[in-house]
Every structure is written in C-alpha cells, then in structure tokens.
N, C-alpha and C positions, 0 to 999 in steps of 0.2 A: 504494500500500500504506500502511496506517495506520502512523504512526511511533511505535509503542509504546515501543521502546527509547530513542528520542530523548526521549520524554516522561519516562521514569523517570530518565534522566540529568539532564534539565533540572530536574526536581523537587528534586534534591539541591542545585543551585545556587540555586534559589528559596528553599529552606530555609536555605541558608547566608546569603543576603541578609537573611532575617528573624531569624536567630539572635541578633544583638545586641539586637534589640527584645525577644525572648523572655527573654533573660538579665536584662535590666533589669526586666522585669515579674515573672518568677517565679524568677529566680536559677538555682540549680543544677538545679531541676526541669525547666528548659528542655531538658536533655539527654534526658529521657524523650520529650519531644515530637519532638525531632530524630531520635531512634532509630527513630521510626515510619516515617520515609522509607526508610532501607535495609531495615528489616524488611518493609515493604509491598512493596518491590522484590523482596526474597527470595521472598515468597509468590507474587508474580506470575510470577517466573521459573521456578517449579517446573514449571508446565504446559508452556511452550515448551521448557524444558530436557529434559523427558521426551520430547517430540516429536523434539528434536535427537538424543537417544540412540537413538531408533527410526529415525533416518535422514531425518526431515523437518526439514531445516535452514532456519531462518527468516532471511531477509535483508530489509533495508530500504534504500531509497535516497531521499534528499531532495535534489533539485537545489539547488546553491548557486551555483557559477560554472561553468556548463557549457562556456564557451569555453575554459577551461584544464583541463577534465575534473576539476573539483574538486566533489565531492558529499559529502553527509553519508551515508556508507555504514556500515551496521551489519550484523552477522551473529551468529547464535547457533548455532555448531557445537558438537559435544560438548566441545571444548577451551574455547571461549568460555563455555559453560554452566558447566563446573566452576569456572573462575576467577570468573565473575560470582556464583555462589552463595557462594563463599568470601568475596569482597569484601563482599557485602551482608550475609551472615549474621554474620560476625565483626564487621563494622562496626557492626551494630545492637547487638550485645552490648557492644562497647567504648564506644559512645556512652552506653548505659545505665549502664555501670560508672563513667563520668566523674561521674555524679551523686553518687557516694559518695567518689570519689577526691579531688576538689578541696575545699578548705576554704572556709568562708564568707569573703567579703570579698576574694576574689582579683580584683584590679582588671583583669586582662587576660583574664578568663574570657569576656567578650563577643566578643573577637577570636578566642580559641582555639576556641570553639564554632563560629564561622563558618568558620574555616579548616579544621578537622577535617571538617566536613560537606562543604565544597567539595572537600576531598581525596578523600572517599569517592566523590563524583560523578565526579571526574577519573579515579580508578582504574577505576570501572565503565565510563566511556566508553572508556578505553584497552583493556580486555579484550574489549569487544564491537565495536571498530572494525573495519571492513572496507575501509579506505582508508589507504594508506601515510601520507598527509599529515595526515589527521585523527588517526590513531594518534600521529603525532609531536606534534601539538598537545596531546593529552591527556598524552603522555609528559612534555613540558616543564611542563605545568600541575602534575603531581605533583612535579616537581623544585622548582618555585617554592613550592608550598604546603608541601612538606616542609621547605624552608628556614625558612619562617615558624613551623612547628610545633616544629622543633628549637630555634629561637631564641625560644621562648615567653617565657622570662625574660631579656630583653636586658640587664638589669643585671649578670648574671653573665658573666664573661669566657669561662668554659668553654662556655656556650651560644652566645655569639657566634662563638667560634672553631669549634666543631663545626658550626654551621649554615653558616658560610662554607666550611669544608672540603667538606661534603656538596654544597653548591651548585656549587663550582668543579669538583669531580671529575665529578659526574653531568652537569653542563652540557657539560664537555669531551667526555664520551662521547656525549652527545646530539647535539652538532654533528658529530662524526665520523659518527655514525649517519645524520644527515640527508643527508650527501653520499652515503652508500650507498643510502638510500631513493630519492633522485633518480636515481641511476644505474640502480637496479633497475627503477624505474618507466619510465625511458626505454627500457631494453632490452626490457621486457615490452610496451611500448606501452599500458599501462594502469596506473592507480594502485590498482585494486581488488585486495585481497589474495587473495580467493577465486579470481579469474581468473588471477592470477600463479601460485598454487599448482597450479591445474588444468593449466596449460600453462607450466611454468617455462622461462625463457630459459636459453641455454647460452652459454659463451664466457668469455674472459678478463675482460671488463668485468663480467659477472655474478659471477664469482668475487671480484673486487675489491670489488664492491658488497656482497656477502654478508659478507665478512670485515670490512668497515667497520661494517656493522650489528652484527656480533658484538662489536665494541669497545664500542658503546653498551650492549649487553646485559650484558657483563662488568662494566663500570663501575657500572651500575645495581644489579646483584646482588652488588656488593662482592667480586669475585674478585681474586686476586693479579694485578697489583700495586696494585689500587685498594681492597684490603680494609680499609685503616686508617680510612676515613671512617665505617664503620658502628659500631665500638665507641665512637668519639668522639661519635656521635649519641645515645648513651645519656644525655647531659646533658638530653635532652628529657624531659617528663613520661612516666611509665610507660605510660599509655594510648597514647601515640604509639609507643612501642617495641613494644607488643603488636600494634598495627595495622600501622603502616608497616613496621616492621623485623622482623615475623614473618609476617604474613598478606598484606600488600598490596604496598607499593612495591617491596621487594627481590625480590618474585616477578615483577615486570615483565620482568626480564631472562630469567628461567626461562621465562615465558610466550612471549617472543619466540623463544627457541631452540626451544621445543616447536612453535611455530607454523610455523617455517621448516624444521624437520627433515625432514618427509616429502618435501619437494621438493629440498632443497639439502644434505642430510647427506653426499652422495657427492662434493661438490666438493672440490678439493685444499685441504688445510689445515683443513677443518672439524673432523674428529675429532681430529687431533693437538692443535689449539689448545684445544678444549673439554675433552678428556680430561686433558691436561697441567695446564691451569689449574685444572680442577675438583678433581683429586686432590691437587695441591700445596696448594690453598686449604683442602681438608678437613683435611689433616695439620697445616698451620700454625695454622689456627684451633683445632684440638683441643689442640695443644701450648700455645698461649697461654691457652686456657681453664683449663688445669691450674695456671696461675700466678696466677690472680686471687683476690682476697679479697672484692671487691665482687660479691655474687651476681648483680646485674644486669649487670655487666660480664662475668662468667663466662658468662651466657646470651648476651651479645652476641657473644663470640668463638665460642660454640657455634653461633650463627646463621651466622656466617661459614663455619664448618666445614660445616654442613648445606647451605648454599647451594652450596658447592663440590660436595658430594655430588649435589645436585639437577641442577646443570649437567652434571656428568659423565655422569649417567644419561640425562637427556633428550637430551643431545647425541650419544649413541651412534648414534641414528638407526635402530634396529631396532624391530620391533614389540614384542618383549618389554621392551626398555629403555624405550621410550616409555610403555608401559602401567605399568611400575614407577615411572617418573618422575611420572606423574600421580597415582598412589597416594601417593607420597612427598610431593608438593605438598600434597595434602589432609591427610595425616597431620601434616606439619610445621606447617601453618597451625593445626591444632587443638592440638597439644601445646605448641608454642612460645608461642602467644598465651596459653594457660593459664598457663604458667610465668611469663611477664612480669606477668600480672595478679596472680598469687600474690605476686610480689615487691612489687608495689604495695601489697597488703594488709599484708605484713610491714613494709614501710617505714612505713606509717601507724600500725601497731599498736605498733611498738617504737622508731621513730625512727632506725633504722640498717639498713644493708644489708651490714655487714661480718660475714662468717661467723665471725670470731674473737670477736665480741661477742654472737652469738646462741646460745641454748642452750634446749633443752627446749620448743620451740614446738609439738611434736606433742601436748603435754598441754594447752596453753592455746588452741591453734587446731586442734582435731582434724579438723573438716570440711575446712579448708584443707589440712591435712596429707594427707588421703586424696586430694583433688584433685591435689595436687602429686605424690604418689607415682604415681598413674595416668598423669599427663602425662609424668613423668620416665621411667617404664617404657616408654612409647611412644617417647620420644626415644632411649632406649638400645636399643630393638628387642627388648623382652622380651615373651613371650607372656602373655596373649592379646590384646595391644593392636594397634591398626591399624599402628603403627610397625613391629611385628614382621613382619606379613604383607607390608607394602610393602618392607621391607628384604630379606626372603627373595626376593621377586620380582626385586629389583634385583641381588642376588648371582647368582641363576639366569641372568639376562640377561647378566651379565658373564662367567659361565662359558662361555656360548655364544660371546661375543666372543673369549675366550681361544683358541678353535679356529678363529677367522676368519683364513684365510690372507691376506686383503687387508690386515688390520691388522698383521700380523706380530707383533712384540714388544709393540706398543702395548696390545693387549688384555690380555696377561698382566701387564704393568707396571701398567695401570690397575686390574686386579682386586686385585693386591697392595696398591696404594695405598688402595683402598676398604676392604679388610679392616683395614689399619692405622688408617684414619680411623674405622672403626666401633669398633675397640678403644679409641681415645682418647675416642670419644663415650661409651662405657660408663663410662670413668674419670671424666670431668668431670661426668657425670650423677650418679654416686655422690658426688662432691665437693659438688655442689649440694644434694642431699637431706640429706646428713649435716651440711653446713655450715649449712643453713637450719633444720633441725628436730632435729638430733641433740643429744646431751648432752655438754657439755665442762666442764672445771673453770674456769668463769668466773662472775662474779656475774651472775645473771639480770636482764635489764632488765625494768622493769614493762611489761606488755602492756595497751594500751588496748583495751577491748572494742569490737568493730566491729559495725555493723548487719548484719543477715542479708542485706540486698540487696547488700552489698558483695561477697559471695562467690558470688552467684548465677551471674555470668558465668563465672568459672573452673570452678565445679562443672559447669555445663552443657557447657562445652567439653571438660573431662576425661571426662565421661560419654560424649560422642560418640566420643572416642578409644577408649574401652572397647567401645562398641557397634560401632564400625567394625571391630574385630578379628573380631567374629562375623558381620559383614555382607558377607563376601567374595562370597557368592553373589549379593547384590544389587548390589555395586559392580562386579564383574568385567565384566558385559556393557556397563555404561554407560561404563566407562573404555576398554573395547575398541572402543567405537563410534568413537573417534578413532584409537587405536593400530592398529586393523585396517586403516587406509589404507596402512600400511607393509608391506614384504615380510615374510613369515612367517620365523621362525627355527627353531631345532632343537626347540623345545618350545612348547606352547601356554601362554601365561602365565595365571595364575589366582591370586586372593587367597584363601588358605585357611590355617587354623592348622596343618594337617598335610598335608604332601606325601609323608610317608614319610621314611626315612633317605636323604637326598640330600646331595650335596656342598655345596649351599647351606646346609643345616641344619648341617653340620659346620663350615663357615666361620663361621656365625652363633654357634655354641657357642664356637668358638675366640675370636671377638671378645669375647664376654661374659666368658669366663674370663680372657682377657688384660687386659681393662679392669678387672676386679675386682682382679687382682693389682697393676696399676699404682696403683689407689687405695689398696690396703693398704700398698704401699711408696711412698706419695706423698712422704714426706720425702726419701727417696733419689732419687726421680725428679726432684723439684724441684731438689735439689742438683746432679744431673747436668745438668739443663737449664741451670742457671746457669753451670756450668763450660764447657759447650759454647758458650753465647752469648758468654761473656767470652773464650774461647779463639779463636773465629772472628772476633771483632770486627766482626760484621755489624751495620750500622746498622738501626734500626727504619725501617719503611716511612714512617711519619709524619715522621720526622726527614729522610729523603731528600726527601719531598714539600715540606716547608717550606724545605729548602735550595734546591730548584728554584724555588719561589715567590720566595724572596729574590733568587736569581740573576736571575730575570726582571725583578723590580722594579729591581734595580741596573742591568741592561742598558737598561731603558726610561729610567731617569734619565740614563744616559750618552748614549744616542741623542738624548734630548730636549735635553740640554745642548749637544750639538754641532750640532743642526739647528734648534732653536727659539731663535734668538739675540735675539729681542725686536725685530727690525727688520721693520716692515711692508713697506717696499719690497722687501726680500729675499724675504719670503714670497710677495708678489704676483708678483714677478719670476720665481720658480721656477715658479709655477702657469702664468704666461703663456708661459714658455719651453717647458714641456711641451705647452701648447696648440698652440704653433707646430710643435714638433718631431715629435711622434708622429702627429697627423693630417696634418701637412704632408707626410710621406713618401707617404701615400696620395693627397694632393692632387697632387703632382708626377706620380705614376704615372697619374692619371686625367685630367690636363689636356688630353691630346690629344683626348679625347672631348667636350670642352666646346664648345658652339656659342654664340658670342657674338651677342647681339642688340642693335642700336642703340636709341636713344631713339625713342619714338613721336611726340613733338612737341617743339617748341622750349621749351615751358613746363618740361618735365622737365629739359632742359639748363640752363636758367636757375636752376631750384631747386637742382640739384646743384652748380652753380658757387657759389651763395650759401652753401649748407651747407658746402661745402669751405672757402671763404674764412673763414667764421665759425669753423670748427674750427681752422684754422691760427692765426687771431687769438686764439682761446681759449688755446692753449698758449703764445702769446707775450705774453699780457697780464700785466702786473705787478700790476694792481689786482684784488683778489678779486671785487669787485662787478661790474666790467666782464667778468671771465671768466665769471661766472654768467650774466649777460645774454647774452653771446655763445653760451654753451652752450645757452641757451634757444632761440636762433635756429636751431640745428641741429635741435632737437626740433620747432619750428614748421615748419621746412622739410620734415621727414619727414611731418608732417601734410598739407602741401600735395601731396606726392607721392601720399599716399593718395587725396586728392581727385582728382588727375589720373588715377588708375587706377580711379576710380569706387567708392571705398570710404568713403562718408560716415560710417558708424558708427566705423570705425577712426580717421578723421580727427578726429571730434568727441572721442573718448576721448583721443587723443594730445594735442590742444590743451588739454583740461582737465587731464590729468596733468602736462603741461609747465608750465602756469600754476601749478598747485599746487606743483610741485617748485621752480620759480623763487622763489615767495614763501617757501617753507620754507627754501631756501638763504639768502635775504636775512635771514630771522629769525636764522639762526645766525651770519651774517656780522657782526651787530652786536657780537658778543663777541670777534671776531677782529681782528687788525691789518688796516688797509686795504690793505696791500701784501704781496705774497709776499716771502719773504726774497731778498735780493740776493746770493746765494752765487755764487761764480765758476763758470764753465762747465767743470767738472772732467770727468775721464775717466768717473767714475761716472754723471754726468748724460748724457754722450754714449751710454753703454750703455743708459740708460733710454729715451733718444730712439730708439735703434736697436730696442730691444725693442718700443716702442710702434708704430713704423712696421711692423715685421714682423707684429705681431699684427693691425694694421689690414688689411694685405695678405692675411694668411692667412684672416681671417674673411670678407673679401670673396671670396676664392677658394673658401672652403667654401660660401658662399651660391650662387656660380655653379655649382659642381659639383652641389650638392643640387638646384638648379633644373633641371639637365640630366639628373638621375638617374631621373626618373620614367619608369616603364615601363607603368603602368596609368592609367586615367582617374582624375582627382581624385574622391574620394568626395563632395566638396562639390557636385558637379554633380547628385547625386541628392537633395540636401537640399530643393530647392524644393517638391516634392510633399509629403513628410512634414511640412515646416515649416507648410504650410497645413492639411493634413488631420489630422495628429497633434498638432501644436503649436498650431493655431488662429491662426496669425499669418502676416504677409507679410514681416516682417523676418527674413531667414534667420539673420543674425548673432545677434540676440537670442534667437530660438527655439533656436538651437544651444546657447547658453549656459545657458538655463533649462529646456530639455527634452531635447535630444538628448544633450548631455554634461553633464547637470546634476550628476552625481556628481563630476566634475572641478571644476566651479564650487563646489560645496559644500565640497570639500576645500580649495580655494584660499581661500575666505573664512574657513574655520576656521583655516588657517595665518595669514591676515592678522590675525585676532583675537589669536592667540597672539603673533605678532610685534609688533603694535602695543602690546599690554600690556607685553611684555617690554622693548621699546626705550624706551618712555616711562618705565618704572620704573627703567631704568638711568640715565636722565637726571635725573629727580627722583622722589621719593616723593610721588605726587599724592594730594590729597584731592579731594572732589567739586567744589571751587571753586579748587583750587590756591592756597590762601591760608590762613594760620593765623589770620587776623582776619576770618573770613567774616561774622559777624554785624555787626561794626562797619562793614565795607565795604558790606554790604547796606543798612544804615540811611543811610549817607552817599550811596549811589547813589540811594536813593529820594527823598532831599531835594535832589538836584542838579537844577537847571532846565536847559533847553536841548533841542536836537533829540535828543541822545543823553544819557541819564542818566549813564552811566559816564564820558563825556567831561568832566564837571564836576570830576573828580578829577585831571585833567591840567593842568599849568601852561599859562597862556594863550598863552605864546610857542610852545608845541608844538601848539596846536590850529589846526584849519582849519575855519572855519565852513562854507565851501563844501563841503568834503569831508563834513562831518557832515550837511549838508542832502541832498547827493547820496546818501549812505549810507542816510539815513532813507527816501528815495524808492526806491532801487534794491533794498534788502534784501528787502522783501516781493515785489517783482517776481521777483527771483532765486529765492526760495523757491517761489513759484508755478510758475515755469518748471521748477525741479527736479522738482516733483511731476508736472508735465505730461510731462516727458521719461520719468519712471518709468512712467506709465500708458500713454504712447503708444509705448513702445519695442518692443512686440510687433509693431507694424505699420509704424512709422516709425523713423528714426534716434533712438537714445536707449537707455533701459533704466535699471535700478536703479543700475548703476555710474556711468553718466554723470550721472544725477540726483543721486546722492549727492555727486559731485564738485562740481556746481553749488552744492548746499547748503553744502558745505564752503568753497567760495570766498566764498559770501555771509557765512558766519561770519568768514572772514578779513577781509572788508571791515569788518565791525562791530568786530573787534579792532583793525585798523589805525587806524580812526577814533576809537575810544574807549578803547583799552587793555584790559587783562585784566578790569577791572571791567565794562566794557561787554560783553565776551564772556560773563561770568557772568550778566549781565542778559539777554542774548539766548538763552542756553542754560543755564538753571539746573538742570542734571542732570549726574550723574556720567557721564563718557565710558564707563566700564566697563559701566554699565547699558545704554547705547545699543548698545554692541558685543554684549553678551550677549543683549539683547533681539532684535537682528537675527538673531543666530545661531539663537536658539530659534525664531523665526518661520520661518526657512528650514527648520529641521529638522522642525517640525510640519507644514509644507506637504508634506514627503515621507512623514511617518508616517501622516497621515490617510488618504491613498489606500491605503496598505498595510493599515490596519485595516478598510477597506471592501472588501477583497478584490481590489484592483488592485495594479499594480506600484508600488513606492515612487517618489514624485515624479511619478507619472503625472498629466497635466493633464486637467481636466474642462473642457469647452467649453459655455458657456451663452449663449443669446440672451435677455436679459431685456427684456420689453416695458415701455415707460415710460408708455404711454397717451397720449403726445403725438404727434399726427399719424402714428401708426403706427410711430414710431421705436423701434428696439430697441438695447439696449446689449450689445455683444459682450464677454462676460467669459470670461477664461481663468484657471483657478485658479493657473497658474504665476505670475500677478501677485503672489501672496503671497510666493513665493520671491524675486521681484524686490524686493519691499518689504523683505525681510530683508537683501538685498544693499545696498539704499539705506541702511538704518540702520547696517550695518556700516561703510560708507564715511563716513557722517556721524560715527560714533563715532571712527573713525580720525582724522578732521579735528580733532575736539575734543581728542583726545589730543595731536596734534602741536601745536596752538595753545597748549594749556595747559602743555606741557613746553618746547617750543622758543620759545614766545612769552611767555605769562604767567609761566612758571617762571623764564625768564631775567630778566624784568623784576623779579620778586620777589627773585631773587638779587642783582641790581644794587642794589636798594634796601637790602637787609640788609647788603651789603658797603660801603655808603656811596658807591658810584660814581654813583648817581642820587638826587637829592633828591626825596623823594616829594611835596613841596609845590610846588617850583618847576620840577622836571624838569631842573635843571641838573646837569651832570656835575661831581662833586666831586673825582674822582681821574682824572687823565689816563690 
C-alpha cells in the first residue's frame, strides 16, 4: 500500500530541516512557506477523512523491524481524521500568524521555525499512528520539541524553569505510559492499535497496563495533580500557546483516552479515575482563572479547566459522551486557539497583557474584538456557537450517566461537578472579555496599528466556531462515525441549536446565569477565594512539585556521598563482587550438568601452563614494564590457543591487538615510576587477592556452563553457504563481519570512533600534528638528513642507526602487507581490522625510530579526519545499495575481466566497508600515538624533564 500518511508526516520534518535556511534567506516570510506543508496536508486529508467517516478506514503498514513486530503502522479512523484535521488546519494558521507575531531581528527565529514545524509533524504522526511503539515515539518527540518551544528565550529564567517543569512532568508520565504500552502489547500479542481495539485482552495485567497508560494521558493533558506545568508554559511565545496548549499537544492525552475508551472504559478504575480527575481539574482550573490578571495566564488556567472537562466527557465511555467529547475537542481547538492568538495581537499592539492596564480596545481593535467575542461565547457555551451545541451534548450525556446504576453516585457527582465547572467557565470568560476590551478608569495605553494579516488567523478560527454552531447536521454523522462503535445510551446524540426545553438546556441556562452572577460579584468572590486559601493553608501544586524535586536532589546527593567515595578499587571491587555473587548462585545450581572435556593435545596443555605461569608472575612483579610484558605473554598464549583450535583469523587479530596494546602500555609507562609501590601486604590487599581469585574462578565456571548450555546446533554451521553465495567470499569470519552482521560491525566502529576521540581528548587537546610549533618543526624535518627525517631532531645518544635503517626498509613492507590483508580478507585470513592494525604498528615503528616529528612526517593528516573518513566510507557503502533498491549494506559481486590470459578479478562491494574499517583503525592508531606518544613527549619537553636538543632528562 502506498505510504501517503508517512509521506505527509515526513514532509513536515523535511520542512523543519530546511526552515533555518529559509529564515536566513527570506526572514519572517519563511513562515508562509512553512505553513504550506500543514495546509497541503489538511487539503489532502479531506478526501480520506470523508472516506473514514463513511466507514472506509485507511491503514498503512511499512515494515521496519519485522523480527520484533515493529512496523510503521498508520490508520485514518474517524477519530484519527478529526484530530489530524485539527492539527494540520490550526497548525497552518498558526505558522502563518508567526509571520506577523515575531519582530525583525529575532536571532532565535531560525531555530523556532524549525522546531515548531517539526512539532507539527510529530503531532500529526502521533494522531495517525496505529502502532503502540510508534505512537510512543511521536509522543516523546512532542515532549522534547515542546520543551524547546517553551524555552524559546533561554535567557529568561521563567522560560527555562517552565520548559524544565513541562519536560520532567510529561516525561515522567510518558515513561509510566511506556510500561503500560509494553504490557498491553504483550497481553494482546500485537502492537497494532486497531487489532488490540478489535479484540481487547482481559485480565489483571491488562487493567494495570491501561491504568498506567492513563497516567501518561493525564500528565500530558495537565490534569490534577500535574496541572501546574501548563500555566507555567505560558512563558512560551503566544503562537506556541495557541498551538501546543490549545489545539495540539495537550489534546494528546484526550486523544489517547478517546482512542482506548471503546475497548477499555469498563475496566475497574477507568471511570472513577477519569471522572474524578476531570471534574476536580475543571473546578480548580476555573477557580484559579478567576484570580488572574494576566489575560494569557487566565486563558491558561481556563485551558486546564477545559481539559478536565474534555477528559471527563470522553472518559465516560458511552456513545453519547464520546460523541460530545469529540465535538468539544473540535470546539475547544477553535475557540481557545483564537483567544490565544487574540492575546498575541493585544500584546503586540499595547505592550501589556495585564487586564488592569487595558481599556477601550473594542474601539481601537474592532475586528479583533468581534473575533474575541465569538470565540469567548463559544468557550462559555452561548448560542449559536459550536461550544454551545457541544456543551449541550455533553450535559445530555451526563444526565444519562446520572441514571446509570453501574456508576452509582459517580454519575451524579460528576454531573454536578461539570455544571459547577461550566458556571466558572462563564465567569472567567466574562472576566477575559471585559478585562481585555472593556472600559475602566485607567489611562489608555497607545495602541500600535497592526497589519491586516495579523488578525486573519483569529478571525478565521472564530468564524469557524460560529459556522460550527449551525453545522450540526453536517458534523453529527461524521462524529458519530467513531462514537457509534460504543453501546447506545438513553438518547441519540445530535448537535443542534434547539433540542426543545430539556434538562440539559436548563442546566446550561443555570451555568450561564450563575457564571454571570459570579462575574458581577467578582470582588466578593475573589475575597472569598483568598480567605479560603489562606484558611486551609493548602500549598500550591507547583510548590509541592518543587519540594519533591529538591527532596530528590538532596537524596541523590546523600546517596552519592555515601556510595561514591572516590576510590576506584572500591568501585571495581563492588562490581566484581556482584559479578561473582549473583550469577554465581546460578553457577552452583547448574554445575552438576557440566560435562568437562580434557585437552585435545599436549600443545594446548603447554600453552595453558605458560599462560598461567605468566599470569601469576604478572601479579607478583614489582616492575611495571616487566608486568606489561608478562601480561602480553598471556595474550600471545591465547592467540596460540586459537591457532591450535584452527582459528587463524582470531589468532592473527589477537596477536596484532596484543602487540598494539603492549606498545601502548610501554608508551604510558615512560611517565610512571619503574616500580609498583612497596606497600605492606595488608588485610585490604588480601581481600583484593581473594576477590581476584574468585572472579577468575567464576568467569571460568561461567564459560564452562555456557559451553555446556547449548541445546541447538550452532548457527555458524550454516554460514559456509551464505558466506560464499551471498557474501562472495570463502573466509567465513570476515564475511560474517562485513555482510552477515554488518550492522553490528558498523555500530562497533562508530563507538570506536567516539571512544577514540573522547579518550584522546581527555589526555591532550590535539591539533592535527600534536604540536604548537608545527611549521617550525616541519621546516626542521625537511632539512634533516638521514634515513628518517624526523630522527634528525633526536639527540645522537638516543638514536639507533640500525633501527632507522630497518624502519626505512620495513615500513613500506608493512604498509603493503596491511593493504594486502585488507583486500585478501574476504577469502583468506585478514580483513580491514587486521590490516588497519598492521598499518598502525608500522606507524608505531616510525614513531619509535624517529619520535613524534617522524610520525608527523609519515602521516601528515589529522587523526580525526582519518577516523571520520573511514566512518563515512563505511556508511556510504551501506547507503548506496539502499538507494539502488536493495537492502542496506547488501554486497554486489562482480567478476571483472582484466584481459590478461583470461584472468578475472573477483570484486565484492563489501570491500569498501572493509576499507572504512581499515581507516578507522589507522585513525585510532594515530590518535593513540599522538596522545600517549607525541603528546607525552611534548609535555616532557615543556615541563623541562626532557631537553629537546640533547634528549637528556633534566629532572629526575
């Protein structure tokens, strides 16, 4: 199936990547270009959305990781369609609005434009996802991007604090939700949402999973006790508030509840949790809104209140309630985004959002005033706006719930709570309109004229709220397309301006009248609120949150102080003791099943004896250099064991790695005392010896148990055929590394690049030659006679002519041999890793013979460039096959005729991946030599320990 939904989601991220370039080229006009992406998506969605409303649900599946049932699944059900149209439609208008909202010269605009566009794509991906884990990925993307949007102005402490609060709270909820998603997917046997809803699992585990998912929904939609993060997020620019906190991100929790309600609304705890948190949030948000003077903050608490209303309605789990919930979601997106955009215009026109300083704006901003009144009337539930018809449907649905015997008192209590919340909504709506546009006895602020384009978005959205009130006949069947999946209730829900004289109409009239009375007596109400709050001594939710955060910080400090004592032996000892203790219990229990096998020949016995003797002598040696060399013997002995078992590739790699390690150790030993400390053999050292012996015995036991635990044939036995046919080579080991498990190898060299760069940077801050006198040294090297130019800078007493001659002869041979191993590795022992180690050892020889200047002469290139180049070549070798329609990293096999005696060259494209590995290892060698070799030399010269002319040690 064509991946249309994946395409429109991806286009948002492509636009986000291009946004900084557009902003630099055309500045604020870039928002018009970016708005075309969600607008185009909105237009495209109209047709499939209508088909979804008619019952033709569109689904898409793009395989990603089939082995773990992870696919890019998308669906466009009636619910998905409603949410997708809201996200794209409001998103397009908000992006266009940004053109007028931001001032010229905003240095962070390039980043803001990219993040907001990316957020629009993430939200769209979330609402059309049909896979639990893909949904979670987009869920967390919205969390991260909202953090960046709220913190748009990082210089302001309020922005930083609000962004961090939102990130911590929503991330906490997301992690709890992730556990629930895993449990639900495991119980259902599938991660596809549509399949889970079609055949929902039952049982205690499912109940726990769904309740954990609801924690994520509640935190995302800012319900009690997580409601405090949303008002704080008003530190963000107003377009962010209009989109994220009115139409998009905070609706994610509502969307998730609506998505799961048809299948899980009857599980224990669902309705009590959502009805209680929803109604309490609606009331608390409304009360707090009545105390605000910042009109944007007033709308923020109003949003908290409305989100509680939405969750309580969609969470009821009946057909009428779900229908009303979808209508409220649509209505809320229209009127609340309008009001936030109105606030943005007022802020830009007057320079303030304090309702005590605003007066008479209905005269200076008449068009904006009309849009604000329409949107506010919809929020208050006044006819003939969409908010009125949706609220009527919600009250009618809850009147049904009040007679539901299964709910008991919950239905009645929730209905009373919703009426109280609706009353408060009318009151704070009147406070907003009068505060923003009314006339009061204060000096009028000068009003800066605004461009017509600045008010287009709020006018359009307010107009849709008005049209929606009369479009009940159009909206009802489309919203019922989703709500119809639930059991029918006492009445057939419908959006209309006149149902007759019904109880719902009476409750609505009661709420309107009560709200107006609260607004008329607002001073007395505010005074009563203040006395109640002061009398109860209830702490603010944000205060409690920060107290918890401080407590966690303090606890972490105390725990860290008691456990992280700064002793490396203690840390390592604890790790090793756990390694012995925990798996050791299983080792003892499984020991009876171990079948010991003796040596195959006397060579193995001899090697083991030598390795064991070398290990014992290593720990007893007082000389550091002797200990390093003895340790090397254990490594070379291991290589001989590989040879004895017929593994030449492993043996070759082991020898090369051991040689490289020994030389590296020797380079470091130059700066350390020649002897280990002669401390007395205390009890602490005896404990370390005991731990070391136990670890050795335990690891040996683990190896024996693991070797005896096999129940199936080794998978490697089947590698010979694919290695030749698929990988085009006879060396199974190398083909495995560069073909069969190439993704593992690519990940390993990526980690190697990062680790090499990090470790070398910790030792020294390197330049491309590891010297601050690069040009001077280069000229001196060029003028130096001899077998090796760099050796001319070393004092004569430190030079060895024989070594220099041998180096001059051996170096090109080693380099050619390293290239041979790289090219021959597909069919013979070798490969890019072994070849790179040979090249690194060749560079070591040049360094040991001529010092760091000679190393610079042999490799006049930055080690980072070699590392990065190797990684890029390896990556390109995987990307090119994918671009040509094959699997990533798939090898191509070619037999190229040479024209010489009919001879053909057997070429496998995985050779390019091997070349990338070769360069990464060479770059690592350069990094090690320049940090542990040349860097230490340079440090010694600068500290006066080594005379640069004579090479004599000046300080003992």
